[in-house]
VOVO-703766 format. One record per residue (C-alpha): residue in one letter; x, y, z. Coordinates in steps of 0.05 Angstrom, whole numbers, plus 5000, padded with zeros to 4 digits. Layout:
# VOVO-703766
+------+------+------+------+
: code :    u :    v :    w :
+------+------+------+------+
:    A :    X :    Y :    Z :
...
+------+------+------+------+
//
This chain:
# VOVO-703766
+------+------+------+------+
: code :    u :    v :    w :
+------+------+------+------+
:    M : 1709 : 3049 : 7986 :
:    L : 1708 : 2991 : 8033 :
:    T : 1765 : 2957 : 7995 :
:    L : 1803 : 3019 : 8012 :
:    F : 1782 : 3021 : 8081 :
:    M : 1804 : 2948 : 8089 :
:    I : 1876 : 2968 : 8055 :
:    F : 1882 : 3033 : 8104 :
:    L : 1859 : 3004 : 8171 :
:    P : 1908 : 2951 : 8179 :
:    V : 1964 : 3001 : 8173 :
:    L : 1934 : 3043 : 8221 :
:    W : 1922 : 2988 : 8268 :
:    G : 1993 : 2958 : 8257 :
:    N : 2022 : 3023 : 8282 :
:    T : 1979 : 3026 : 8342 :
:    I : 1971 : 2954 : 8361 :
:    Y : 2017 : 2964 : 8422 :
:    S : 1964 : 3006 : 8452 :
:    Q : 1919 : 2946 : 8456 :
:    T : 1961 : 2915 : 8511 :
:    T : 1991 : 2977 : 8545 :
:    A : 1967 : 3045 : 8571 :
:    S : 1957 : 3098 : 8529 :
:    S : 1953 : 3152 : 8580 :
:    T : 2001 : 3206 : 8579 :
:    T : 2012 : 3195 : 8654 :
:    A : 2041 : 3124 : 8640 :
:    V : 2088 : 3152 : 8582 :
:    E : 2111 : 3209 : 8622 :
:    E : 2131 : 3162 : 8682 :
:    V : 2171 : 3115 : 8639 :
:    Q : 2203 : 3173 : 8604 :
:    V : 2225 : 3197 : 8672 :
:    E : 2252 : 3133 : 8697 :
:    T : 2285 : 3119 : 8632 :
:    K : 2320 : 3187 : 8644 :
:    R : 2338 : 3165 : 8718 :
:    L : 2361 : 3095 : 8685 :
:    K : 2408 : 3131 : 8639 :
:    K : 2442 : 3170 : 8688 :
:    A : 2445 : 3113 : 8733 :
:    M : 2481 : 3072 : 8684 :
:    D : 2532 : 3133 : 8664 :
:    T : 2552 : 3130 : 8741 :
:    K : 2548 : 3055 : 8755 :
:    N : 2496 : 3066 : 8809 :
:    E : 2462 : 2999 : 8808 :
:    P : 2411 : 3014 : 8864 :
:    V : 2377 : 3067 : 8826 :
:    Q : 2385 : 3020 : 8761 :
:    A : 2343 : 2967 : 8800 :
:    D : 2295 : 3020 : 8826 :
:    S : 2281 : 3051 : 8753 :
:    Y : 2270 : 2980 : 8732 :
:    Y : 2224 : 2962 : 8786 :
:    N : 2186 : 3029 : 8779 :
:    I : 2173 : 3017 : 8699 :
:    G : 2150 : 2947 : 8716 :
:    E : 2101 : 2980 : 8761 :
:    T : 2076 : 3024 : 8707 :
:    F : 2065 : 2968 : 8659 :
:    F : 2030 : 2923 : 8713 :
:    N : 1987 : 2981 : 8732 :
:    S : 1968 : 2984 : 8659 :
:    G : 1950 : 2907 : 8652 :
:    N : 2008 : 2899 : 8607 :
:    F : 2034 : 2836 : 8645 :
:    P : 2091 : 2814 : 8591 :
:    K : 2122 : 2883 : 8600 :
:    S : 2120 : 2885 : 8674 :
:    E : 2148 : 2818 : 8682 :
:    E : 2209 : 2835 : 8634 :
:    Y : 2222 : 2895 : 8678 :
:    Y : 2210 : 2864 : 8744 :
:    T : 2260 : 2807 : 8724 :
:    K : 2318 : 2860 : 8708 :
:    A : 2306 : 2898 : 8777 :
:    K : 2300 : 2828 : 8815 :
:    K : 2373 : 2805 : 8783 :
:    L : 2404 : 2871 : 8807 :
:    Y : 2375 : 2868 : 8876 :
:    E : 2402 : 2798 : 8884 :
:    K : 2468 : 2824 : 8858 :
:    L : 2464 : 2878 : 8915 :
:    N : 2436 : 2827 : 8962 :
:    D : 2380 : 2883 : 8978 :
:    K : 2336 : 2828 : 9015 :
:    P : 2273 : 2879 : 9024 :
:    N : 2271 : 2891 : 8951 :
:    I : 2285 : 2825 : 8925 :
:    E : 2221 : 2802 : 8970 :
:    K : 2176 : 2862 : 8937 :
:    T : 2204 : 2849 : 8863 :
:    A : 2198 : 2772 : 8869 :
:    R : 2129 : 2778 : 8893 :
:    R : 2105 : 2829 : 8840 :
:    L : 2145 : 2784 : 8791 :
:    A : 2105 : 2727 : 8813 :
:    Q : 2040 : 2764 : 8806 :
:    S : 2056 : 2779 : 8734 :
:    Q : 2071 : 2712 : 8716 :
:    E : 2006 : 2688 : 8751 :
:    K : 1964 : 2736 : 8706 :
:    Q : 1999 : 2707 : 8648 :
:    N : 1983 : 2633 : 8671 :
:    K : 2056 : 2619 : 8682 :
:    I : 2047 : 2577 : 8746 :
:    T : 2110 : 2547 : 8759 :
:    P : 2155 : 2608 : 8757 :
:    A : 2101 : 2640 : 8798 :
:    I : 2110 : 2594 : 8851 :
:    S : 2179 : 2597 : 8852 :
:    N : 2180 : 2671 : 8857 :
:    Y : 2128 : 2673 : 8911 :
:    S : 2173 : 2622 : 8949 :
:    M : 2232 : 2666 : 8943 :
:    A : 2193 : 2729 : 8968 :
:    A : 2175 : 2681 : 9027 :
:    Q : 2249 : 2662 : 9039 :
:    V : 2276 : 2731 : 9044 :
:    S : 2221 : 2760 : 9080 :
:    Y : 2233 : 2805 : 9145 :
:    S : 2165 : 2807 : 9170 :
:    E : 2122 : 2741 : 9191 :
:    K : 2059 : 2776 : 9161 :
:    S : 2094 : 2783 : 9093 :
:    K : 2130 : 2715 : 9099 :
:    A : 2057 : 2685 : 9111 :
:    V : 2024 : 2719 : 9054 :
:    N : 2077 : 2694 : 9004 :
:    S : 2073 : 2627 : 9034 :
:    N : 1993 : 2627 : 9027 :
:    D : 2002 : 2643 : 8953 :
:    V : 2056 : 2587 : 8945 :
:    A : 2001 : 2538 : 8977 :
:    R : 1945 : 2569 : 8938 :
:    L : 1978 : 2554 : 8870 :
:    S : 2010 : 2487 : 8886 :
:    S : 1952 : 2457 : 8927 :
:    P : 1922 : 2399 : 8891 :
:    T : 1851 : 2408 : 8916 :
:    P : 1803 : 2469 : 8917 :
:    E : 1792 : 2459 : 8991 :
:    L : 1869 : 2465 : 9003 :
:    K : 1866 : 2528 : 8959 :
:    A : 1810 : 2555 : 8994 :
:    E : 1845 : 2552 : 9059 :
:    A : 1908 : 2583 : 9035 :
:    I : 1866 : 2647 : 9008 :
:    Q : 1824 : 2649 : 9070 :
:    N : 1888 : 2652 : 9110 :
:    T : 1911 : 2709 : 9068 :
:    I : 1841 : 2742 : 9075 :
:    N : 1848 : 2735 : 9151 :
:    L : 1920 : 2772 : 9145 :
:    S : 1894 : 2826 : 9099 :
:    K : 1839 : 2841 : 9142 :
:    K : 1885 : 2845 : 9208 :
:    E : 1932 : 2895 : 9166 :
:    S : 1879 : 2934 : 9127 :
:    E : 1910 : 2914 : 9060 :
:    Q : 1854 : 2928 : 9014 :
:    G : 1886 : 2917 : 8949 :
:    D : 1909 : 2844 : 8975 :
:    L : 1842 : 2828 : 9008 :
:    A : 1800 : 2849 : 8941 :
:    E : 1846 : 2797 : 8901 :
:    S : 1841 : 2745 : 8956 :
:    Y : 1763 : 2746 : 8950 :
:    S : 1774 : 2744 : 8872 :
:    Q : 1814 : 2685 : 8875 :
:    L : 1766 : 2651 : 8924 :
:    A : 1712 : 2665 : 8873 :
:    D : 1752 : 2625 : 8822 :
:    V : 1762 : 2566 : 8871 :
:    N : 1689 : 2571 : 8883 :
:    L : 1672 : 2562 : 8807 :
:    K : 1716 : 2504 : 8805 :
:    Q : 1678 : 2473 : 8863 :
:    K : 1611 : 2489 : 8823 :
:    D : 1591 : 2540 : 8874 :
:    V : 1562 : 2596 : 8833 :
:    S : 1528 : 2635 : 8892 :
:    S : 1595 : 2639 : 8934 :
:    A : 1632 : 2660 : 8874 :
:    E : 1581 : 2719 : 8862 :
:    E : 1585 : 2740 : 8933 :
:    N : 1662 : 2740 : 8934 :
:    L : 1663 : 2775 : 8872 :
:    N : 1618 : 2831 : 8889 :
:    T : 1661 : 2835 : 8954 :
:    A : 1723 : 2845 : 8918 :
:    Y : 1690 : 2895 : 8875 :
:    K : 1665 : 2938 : 8936 :
:    I : 1730 : 2937 : 8963 :
:    S : 1772 : 2954 : 8898 :
:    K : 1730 : 3009 : 8868 :
:    K : 1750 : 3057 : 8924 :
:    E : 1822 : 3047 : 8912 :
:    A : 1843 : 3005 : 8858 :
:    P : 1801 : 3018 : 8791 :
:    K : 1832 : 2982 : 8749 :
:    Q : 1828 : 2922 : 8792 :
:    A : 1755 : 2941 : 8805 :
:    L : 1743 : 2938 : 8724 :
:    A : 1775 : 2866 : 8716 :
:    I : 1732 : 2836 : 8779 :
:    N : 1670 : 2871 : 8747 :
:    Q : 1682 : 2837 : 8683 :
:    K : 1698 : 2767 : 8718 :
:    L : 1629 : 2780 : 8749 :
:    A : 1593 : 2796 : 8684 :
:    D : 1628 : 2736 : 8651 :
:    L : 1600 : 2694 : 8706 :
:    Y : 1525 : 2714 : 8694 :
:    V : 1533 : 2711 : 8618 :
:    E : 1561 : 2640 : 8626 :
:    N : 1501 : 2624 : 8672 :
:    K : 1452 : 2653 : 8623 :
:    N : 1435 : 2706 : 8672 :
:    F : 1437 : 2766 : 8628 :
:    E : 1397 : 2812 : 8667 :
:    K : 1448 : 2811 : 8724 :
:    A : 1507 : 2818 : 8675 :
:    I : 1473 : 2877 : 8646 :
:    E : 1460 : 2908 : 8711 :
:    A : 1531 : 2898 : 8735 :
:    K : 1556 : 2931 : 8673 :
:    K : 1506 : 2992 : 8682 :
:    K : 1526 : 2997 : 8757 :
:    V : 1603 : 3001 : 8734 :
:    L : 1587 : 3055 : 8680 :
:    K : 1561 : 3099 : 8734 :
:    E : 1626 : 3097 : 8780 :
:    D : 1667 : 3161 : 8771 :
:    F : 1727 : 3127 : 8751 :
:    V : 1694 : 3106 : 8687 :
:    K : 1650 : 3167 : 8676 :
:    E : 1717 : 3211 : 8678 :
:    N : 1754 : 3166 : 8631 :
:    S : 1720 : 3169 : 8562 :
:    Q : 1767 : 3116 : 8533 :
:    E : 1742 : 3062 : 8592 :
:    K : 1672 : 3086 : 8588 :
:    V : 1672 : 3071 : 8512 :
:    N : 1706 : 3003 : 8528 :
:    Q : 1649 : 2986 : 8582 :
:    I : 1591 : 3010 : 8534 :
:    Q : 1621 : 2958 : 8484 :
:    E : 1622 : 2901 : 8536 :
:    L : 1553 : 2919 : 8553 :
:    A : 1531 : 2915 : 8478 :
:    D : 1566 : 2847 : 8475 :
:    I : 1523 : 2821 : 8532 :
:    Y : 1461 : 2844 : 8491 :
:    I : 1486 : 2810 : 8433 :
:    K : 1495 : 2747 : 8470 :
:    K : 1428 : 2759 : 8497 :
:    N : 1403 : 2764 : 8431 :
:    D : 1379 : 2838 : 8436 :
:    P : 1414 : 2867 : 8372 :
:    K : 1374 : 2929 : 8371 :
:    E : 1394 : 2954 : 8441 :
:    A : 1466 : 2934 : 8424 :
:    V : 1467 : 2974 : 8358 :
:    D : 1444 : 3034 : 8398 :
:    L : 1498 : 3022 : 8452 :
:    L : 1554 : 3014 : 8395 :
:    K : 1532 : 3077 : 8361 :
:    N : 1531 : 3116 : 8428 :
:    A : 1610 : 3086 : 8438 :
:    Y : 1626 : 3103 : 8368 :
:    G : 1601 : 3173 : 8378 :
:    I : 1641 : 3184 : 8440 :
:    A : 1702 : 3154 : 8410 :
:    L : 1699 : 3206 : 8351 :
:    D : 1686 : 3261 : 8399 :
:    K : 1738 : 3242 : 8448 :
:    G : 1797 : 3219 : 8393 :
:    H : 1799 : 3145 : 8407 :
:    T : 1816 : 3113 : 8344 :
:    L : 1816 : 3043 : 8360 :
:    E : 1756 : 3045 : 8404 :
:    A : 1717 : 3073 : 8345 :
:    Q : 1748 : 3024 : 8296 :
:    R : 1723 : 2972 : 8345 :
:    S : 1652 : 2996 : 8347 :
:    V : 1646 : 3004 : 8270 :
:    K : 1671 : 2926 : 8263 :
:    K : 1620 : 2903 : 8316 :
:    L : 1561 : 2951 : 8288 :
:    D : 1580 : 2920 : 8215 :
:    S : 1577 : 2850 : 8242 :
:    L : 1507 : 2866 : 8270 :
:    Y : 1489 : 2902 : 8200 :
:    A : 1515 : 2841 : 8165 :
:    I : 1470 : 2792 : 8207 :
:    S : 1406 : 2836 : 8195 :
:    G : 1427 : 2846 : 8112 :
:    N : 1429 : 2926 : 8129 :
:    I : 1485 : 2929 : 8074 :
:    D : 1469 : 3003 : 8063 :
:    A : 1477 : 3023 : 8137 :
:    S : 1547 : 2984 : 8132 :
:    V : 1571 : 3022 : 8076 :
:    Q : 1545 : 3090 : 8106 :
:    L : 1586 : 3075 : 8171 :
:    Y : 1644 : 3060 : 8135 :
:    R : 1644 : 3128 : 8097 :
:    D : 1629 : 3168 : 8156 :
:    F : 1688 : 3135 : 8194 :
:    L : 1734 : 3139 : 8133 :
:    G : 1716 : 3212 : 8128 :
:    K : 1725 : 3225 : 8197 :
:    L : 1790 : 3190 : 8206 :
:    P : 1843 : 3239 : 8194 :
:    N : 1809 : 3287 : 8243 :
:    L : 1801 : 3227 : 8292 :
:    V : 1873 : 3210 : 8288 :
:    S : 1901 : 3282 : 8297 :
:    K : 1860 : 3287 : 8362 :
:    D : 1884 : 3215 : 8381 :
:    R : 1938 : 3228 : 8432 :
:    S : 1945 : 3152 : 8453 :
:    L : 1973 : 3142 : 8382 :
:    V : 2031 : 3192 : 8398 :
:    D : 2042 : 3168 : 8471 :
:    N : 2046 : 3094 : 8447 :
:    K : 2099 : 3115 : 8396 :
:    I : 2133 : 3153 : 8448 :
:    L : 2128 : 3091 : 8496 :
:    E : 2156 : 3051 : 8442 :
:    D : 2214 : 3093 : 8426 :
:    T : 2229 : 3100 : 8502 :
:    E : 2234 : 3025 : 8506 :
:    Q : 2277 : 3022 : 8447 :
:    R : 2317 : 3072 : 8481 :
:    I : 2321 : 3032 : 8545 :
:    S : 2345 : 2966 : 8510 :
:    Q : 2403 : 3012 : 8473 :
:    L : 2421 : 3035 : 8539 :
:    E : 2426 : 2963 : 8564 :
:    K : 2468 : 2942 : 8499 :
:    E : 2518 : 3002 : 8509 :
:    K : 2523 : 2984 : 8584 :
:    E : 2534 : 2910 : 8565 :
:    L : 2588 : 2935 : 8512 :
:    K : 2616 : 2984 : 8562 :
:    D : 2624 : 2926 : 8614 :
:    E : 2654 : 2877 : 8566 :
:    L : 2705 : 2930 : 8543 :
:    I : 2722 : 2945 : 8616 :
:    R : 2719 : 2869 : 8630 :
:    K : 2773 : 2860 : 8581 :
:    K : 2814 : 2914 : 8598 :
:    N : 2815 : 2893 : 8667 :
:    V : 2835 : 2821 : 8649 :
:    F : 2889 : 2852 : 8605 :
:    N : 2913 : 2898 : 8666 :
:    Y : 2908 : 2838 : 8713 :
:    S : 2947 : 2798 : 8664 :
:    L : 2997 : 2849 : 8656 :
:    I : 3003 : 2858 : 8727 :
:    G : 3008 : 2785 : 8741 :
:    A : 3062 : 2778 : 8687 :
:    L : 3101 : 2839 : 8719 :
:    V : 3093 : 2803 : 8783 :
:    L : 3118 : 2739 : 8759 :
:    L : 3175 : 2774 : 8726 :
:    T : 3191 : 2814 : 8784 :
:    G : 3189 : 2746 : 8829 :
:    L : 3229 : 2712 : 8777 :
:    I : 3281 : 2770 : 8775 :
:    I : 3283 : 2771 : 8848 :
:    F : 3293 : 2690 : 8850 :
:    I : 3347 : 2697 : 8799 :
:    F : 3385 : 2754 : 8832 :
:    R : 3380 : 2720 : 8903 :
:    T : 3399 : 2653 : 8875 :
:    L : 3458 : 2693 : 8840 :
:    K : 3474 : 2727 : 8905 :
:    K : 3476 : 2659 : 8941 :
:    V : 3520 : 2627 : 8887 :
:    Q : 3561 : 2689 : 8891 :
:    T : 3571 : 2685 : 8963 :
:    K : 3582 : 2610 : 8961 :
:    N : 3638 : 2620 : 8907 :
:    K : 3669 : 2675 : 8950 :
:    K : 3671 : 2629 : 9013 :
:    I : 3696 : 2569 : 8968 :
:    A : 3746 : 2615 : 8942 :
:    L : 3763 : 2646 : 9019 :
:    Q : 3767 : 2578 : 9041 :
:    S : 3818 : 2555 : 8987 :
:    L : 3863 : 2614 : 8999 :
:    R : 3858 : 2605 : 9075 :
:    R : 3882 : 2536 : 9064 :
:    E : 3943 : 2551 : 9018 :
:    M : 4003 : 2555 : 9056 :
:    N : 4067 : 2580 : 9031 :
:    P : 4102 : 2517 : 8995 :
:    H : 4164 : 2554 : 9003 :
:    F : 4154 : 2557 : 9072 :
:    I : 4136 : 2477 : 9077 :
:    F : 4195 : 2461 : 9036 :
:    N : 4247 : 2502 : 9078 :
:    S : 4214 : 2470 : 9140 :
:    L : 4227 : 2402 : 9118 :
:    N : 4293 : 2420 : 9093 :
:    S : 4310 : 2447 : 9163 :
:    V : 4289 : 2380 : 9189 :
:    N : 4329 : 2344 : 9140 :
:    H : 4387 : 2390 : 9158 :
:    F : 4382 : 2369 : 9230 :
:    I : 4384 : 2300 : 9218 :
:    A : 4440 : 2298 : 9170 :
:    T : 4485 : 2335 : 9227 :
:    N : 4462 : 2281 : 9275 :
:    N : 4425 : 2337 : 9318 :
:    E : 4369 : 2296 : 9332 :
:    L : 4338 : 2336 : 9390 :
:    E : 4336 : 2400 : 9348 :
:    A : 4305 : 2360 : 9292 :
:    N : 4251 : 2326 : 9338 :
:    Q : 4234 : 2395 : 9369 :
:    Y : 4230 : 2425 : 9298 :
:    L : 4187 : 2376 : 9276 :
:    T : 4142 : 2376 : 9336 :
:    K : 4132 : 2449 : 9328 :
:    F : 4122 : 2445 : 9253 :
:    S : 4067 : 2392 : 9259 :
:    K : 4033 : 2427 : 9318 :
:    L : 4030 : 2492 : 9271 :
:    M : 4003 : 2446 : 9213 :
:    R : 3951 : 2415 : 9257 :
:    G : 3928 : 2480 : 9283 :
:    V : 3923 : 2507 : 9211 :
:    M : 3882 : 2445 : 9187 :
:    E : 3837 : 2449 : 9247 :
:    N : 3817 : 2520 : 9232 :
:    S : 3816 : 2515 : 9158 :
:    T : 3736 : 2505 : 9158 :
:    E : 3725 : 2572 : 9198 :
:    D : 3734 : 2643 : 9164 :
:    F : 3746 : 2672 : 9241 :
:    I : 3780 : 2636 : 9299 :
:    P : 3783 : 2660 : 9371 :
:    F : 3843 : 2707 : 9378 :
:    Q : 3882 : 2665 : 9428 :
:    Q : 3885 : 2608 : 9377 :
:    E : 3909 : 2658 : 9327 :
:    L : 3959 : 2683 : 9373 :
:    D : 3984 : 2610 : 9387 :
:    L : 3990 : 2593 : 9315 :
:    L : 4032 : 2661 : 9303 :
:    Q : 4077 : 2644 : 9366 :
:    N : 4087 : 2575 : 9338 :
:    Y : 4101 : 2598 : 9272 :
:    L : 4153 : 2651 : 9296 :
:    A : 4184 : 2600 : 9342 :
:    L : 4197 : 2554 : 9277 :
:    E : 4227 : 2613 : 9240 :
:    K : 4270 : 2630 : 9300 :
:    T : 4297 : 2561 : 9305 :
:    R : 4320 : 2564 : 9230 :
:    F : 4342 : 2635 : 9233 :
:    A : 4372 : 2638 : 9307 :
:    D : 4428 : 2686 : 9290 :
:    K : 4387 : 2732 : 9246 :
:    F : 4334 : 2765 : 9289 :
:    D : 4300 : 2766 : 9358 :
:    Y : 4221 : 2778 : 9360 :
:    E : 4170 : 2799 : 9406 :
:    I : 4095 : 2800 : 9416 :
:    D : 4056 : 2851 : 9446 :
:    V : 3981 : 2841 : 9464 :
:    D : 3935 : 2898 : 9493 :
:    E : 3910 : 2871 : 9556 :
:    S : 3841 : 2900 : 9546 :
:    L : 3832 : 2852 : 9482 :
:    N : 3782 : 2790 : 9501 :
:    M : 3826 : 2731 : 9477 :
:    Q : 3767 : 2681 : 9475 :
:    S : 3708 : 2718 : 9447 :
:    L : 3749 : 2763 : 9403 :
:    L : 3750 : 2727 : 9334 :
:    V : 3800 : 2739 : 9282 :
:    P : 3813 : 2715 : 9212 :
:    G : 3858 : 2655 : 9221 :
:    M : 3932 : 2662 : 9191 :
:    L : 3923 : 2727 : 9159 :
:    I : 3981 : 2757 : 9191 :
:    Q : 4028 : 2701 : 9176 :
:    P : 4044 : 2720 : 9108 :
:    F : 4065 : 2789 : 9127 :
:    L : 4108 : 2753 : 9184 :
:    E : 4139 : 2710 : 9132 :
:    N : 4158 : 2763 : 9086 :
:    A : 4191 : 2803 : 9141 :
:    V : 4236 : 2745 : 9162 :
:    W : 4250 : 2714 : 9087 :
:    H : 4259 : 2786 : 9050 :
:    G : 4280 : 2826 : 9108 :
:    L : 4319 : 2802 : 9165 :
:    R : 4350 : 2745 : 9135 :
:    Y : 4395 : 2790 : 9093 :
:    R : 4423 : 2832 : 9152 :
:    T : 4493 : 2827 : 9173 :
:    D : 4476 : 2832 : 9243 :
:    K : 4417 : 2811 : 9281 :
:    G : 4351 : 2840 : 9269 :
:    F : 4289 : 2852 : 9310 :
:    L : 4211 : 2834 : 9291 :
:    K : 4162 : 2863 : 9337 :
:    L : 4087 : 2841 : 9333 :
:    S : 4032 : 2883 : 9366 :
:    F : 3961 : 2881 : 9379 :
:    E : 3923 : 2941 : 9401 :
:    K : 3849 : 2958 : 9413 :
:    T : 3834 : 3031 : 9392 :
:    E : 3759 : 3049 : 9395 :
:    S : 3724 : 3001 : 9353 :
:    H : 3786 : 2972 : 9315 :
:    L : 3836 : 2921 : 9332 :
:    K : 3903 : 2951 : 9302 :
:    I : 3956 : 2900 : 9288 :
:    L : 4031 : 2925 : 9272 :
:    I : 4087 : 2884 : 9243 :
:    E : 4151 : 2925 : 9251 :
:    D : 4219 : 2899 : 9223 :
:    N : 4287 : 2933 : 9216 :
:    G : 4307 : 2890 : 9164 :
:    I : 4337 : 2914 : 9091 :
:    G : 4271 : 2946 : 9067 :
:    I : 4227 : 2939 : 9012 :
:    E : 4265 : 2972 : 8956 :
:    E : 4335 : 2935 : 8975 :
:    S : 4296 : 2867 : 8980 :
:    K : 4267 : 2877 : 8908 :
:    K : 4340 : 2883 : 8887 :
:    Q : 4363 : 2820 : 8920 :
:    K : 4305 : 2771 : 8897 :
:    T : 4312 : 2723 : 8841 :
:    H : 4254 : 2718 : 8786 :
:    H : 4229 : 2657 : 8821 :
:    Q : 4223 : 2696 : 8881 :
:    K : 4190 : 2750 : 8853 :
:    T : 4137 : 2705 : 8822 :
:    R : 4128 : 2672 : 8888 :
:    E : 4118 : 2730 : 8935 :
:    G : 4073 : 2764 : 8882 :
:    R : 4027 : 2705 : 8883 :
:    G : 4026 : 2698 : 8960 :
:    M : 4012 : 2776 : 8971 :
:    K : 3959 : 2770 : 8915 :
:    N : 3925 : 2716 : 8948 :
:    T : 3924 : 2751 : 9020 :
:    L : 3899 : 2821 : 8991 :
:    E : 3847 : 2781 : 8953 :
:    R : 3826 : 2742 : 9020 :
:    I : 3823 : 2811 : 9052 :
:    H : 3774 : 2837 : 8999 :
:    L : 3729 : 2773 : 9005 :
:    L : 3727 : 2782 : 9079 :
:    N : 3704 : 2852 : 9075 :
:    D : 3653 : 2838 : 9018 :
:    L : 3622 : 2776 : 9055 :
:    Y : 3629 : 2804 : 9124 :
:    K : 3632 : 2873 : 9124 :
:    K : 3695 : 2876 : 9169 :
:    N : 3726 : 2937 : 9133 :
:    I : 3799 : 2905 : 9144 :
:    T : 3852 : 2953 : 9116 :
:    C : 3926 : 2941 : 9101 :
:    T : 3983 : 2982 : 9092 :
:    V : 4056 : 2964 : 9076 :
:    Q : 4108 : 3022 : 9078 :
:    D : 4180 : 3025 : 9089 :
:    R : 4211 : 3057 : 9159 :
:    E : 4248 : 3119 : 9158 :
:    N : 4315 : 3118 : 9126 :
:    N : 4301 : 3047 : 9093 :
:    R : 4311 : 3017 : 9163 :
:    G : 4258 : 2960 : 9153 :
:    V : 4180 : 2956 : 9140 :
:    V : 4118 : 2973 : 9181 :
:    V : 4055 : 2930 : 9165 :
:    T : 3990 : 2964 : 9192 :
:    I : 3925 : 2921 : 9190 :
:    Q : 3860 : 2945 : 9220 :
:    I : 3801 : 2902 : 9231 :
:    N : 3733 : 2930 : 9249 :
:    L : 3702 : 2898 : 9314 :
:    T : 3636 : 2925 : 9310 :
:    S : 3613 : 2893 : 9241 :
:    R : 3575 : 2832 : 9235 :
:    N : 3614 : 2766 : 9230 :
+------+------+------+------+
//
C-alpha cells in the first residue's frame, strides 16, 4: 500500500503543483477569467489601452497571490503597451510593480532599471522620491546608505499615510539591520511592519511574521518564534482562512521540530491534517502526512506511519472531490493558455495585416511610380511633339516660293539685258529688302502687324513692277487696329497674294485689280484678298503639269502652317477660298482669333 501511495501521489501532485506557487482561491481565478474576457474583446477591437490594463490587472492578481514570476510576466506585457501608448502615469505604476516583482525574485539589476524608469516618468515629487530611494537602496554599496534611503521612504510614507509602503520599508530596514548584526533593531522593525500590515495587507503581514519567526529560530529564541506564530494564528485573516490556518500550524510545528520537541509537533501536524481533510485541502493534507511520516520514522513508529498512509489513501478520493483549489488551478492554467493563444492569434493577425499593408503600399507605390512615369513620358512626348511642331512651323515659315525667287531674279536679269539699270536697281533694292525682312522675322511665329504690312506692301510692289500692265492693287487697313501691339503670323498672306497675281490676274487680257483689306470684327481679325482674275476653274485649265505640282505643294504648306499655328497657339485661324460670282475672280477670307493666347 505504501508503494501504491508513492506511485499515485506524485501524479496528483504533478496535476496540482501549480497551486504551490499561485493563489487557488476562487476570487483570484474569477479575476483572471474576467480580465481574459476583457483582454480578448480588446484584442478583437484593437483597443491597446484596455489590453494594457488587463495585463496589469492580471499581474496584480498574481502579485497579491505571491506568484512573482507570473506577475513579472504580465507587468512586462502591460509596460510594453503603455510605452507604445506613451501613457506615462501607467508606465510609472507598472514599472514600479515590475521592479517589486523582480526584487522579490532577487533580480536586482532589472529591478533597479525599472525603479529608475518609474522615477524618470513620475509626475509627482513624492512618487519620484520614493522610486529614487528604492534605486539608492538597491544600488548603495553600504548598509548605512541603504538604511538612509529606506528611512527617507519611511518619512514620505508616514507623511502620505501610505501604510503598505510603510510596512514594506520597515521590513526592508530590518534586512539592513540583520546585515549590520543589529538583531534587536531588526526585531523591532519587523514587529512594527507586522502591526502596520495586518490591518490592510494580510498577505504582507504573513510574510513579515514568517521573517520574524525565522529571525527568532536563527537566534535559537524558540519561545519567541512560537509566540509569534501563535499570535498570527489568532488573527482573523488566518482563522477565517482554513488553508492558511493549516499552513501556519505546519510552520509552528516546524519550529517545535527545530526546538527538538517532536511530541508537540506531532500534535500540531495531526491537527493540521484533520483540518485539511475536513476542509478539502489536498496538498496541505499531503504535506502534513509527509512531515508526520518523517517524525514517525525518527521515533521508529512504523505502525503509526502505515496507519497514517492507509487513512490518507482511504480519504483521498473524498478529499480530492472537495478540493476546489484543484479545479481552480486547472481553470487558471487553461485561462493562461487561452491568453497565450490569444496573443499568438493577435501576432498572426498583425503579421498578416503587416504583410497585406506592405503589399498594398508596394502596389500603391508601384502605381504612383508608374503613373509618374506615364505622366513624365506623356509630358516628354508632348514637349517633343511641340518642339517638332515648332521646328516644322519654322521650316514652313522660311520656305519662300522658289518660283517667285527665280522669276524675281529673271526680272532683274531682264532689266539688265535691256540696259534698264535704274529699274534693275530699284527692283533689286525692293527684292533684297523683302528678303531681309523675311529672314529677320523667320525666327518668330508671330510678328507685329506693322512689319507684316510692310512686307506685304513690298511684295506687291515687286509684283507690280513685273506685271505693271496686268493689275493695280489697294491695301485697306481698319483704323481701329493697333499696328504695333497686334501680332500676326509672318508672311501667311503672301502665298494667297502670289496665287492671285500669277494664276488669276496675269492671264487677263486687260488690267485687273487686287484688293487686300484688314478689318477688326469683335474678337477677330478678318483678312480679305479679292481679285478679278480668271477664277479658280479657268486657272486650273491653263496650268501646266509643273505649275499644278508647285502650287499644290505651296498651298499644302500654307494650310499645314495654319493647322500648326492653331494646334500650338489656339488661334483658331480659318481660311476659305472661293470664286466670285460669274467666275469673275477669287475671294480669300482669313480670320484670326485675337483673344487666344500667343
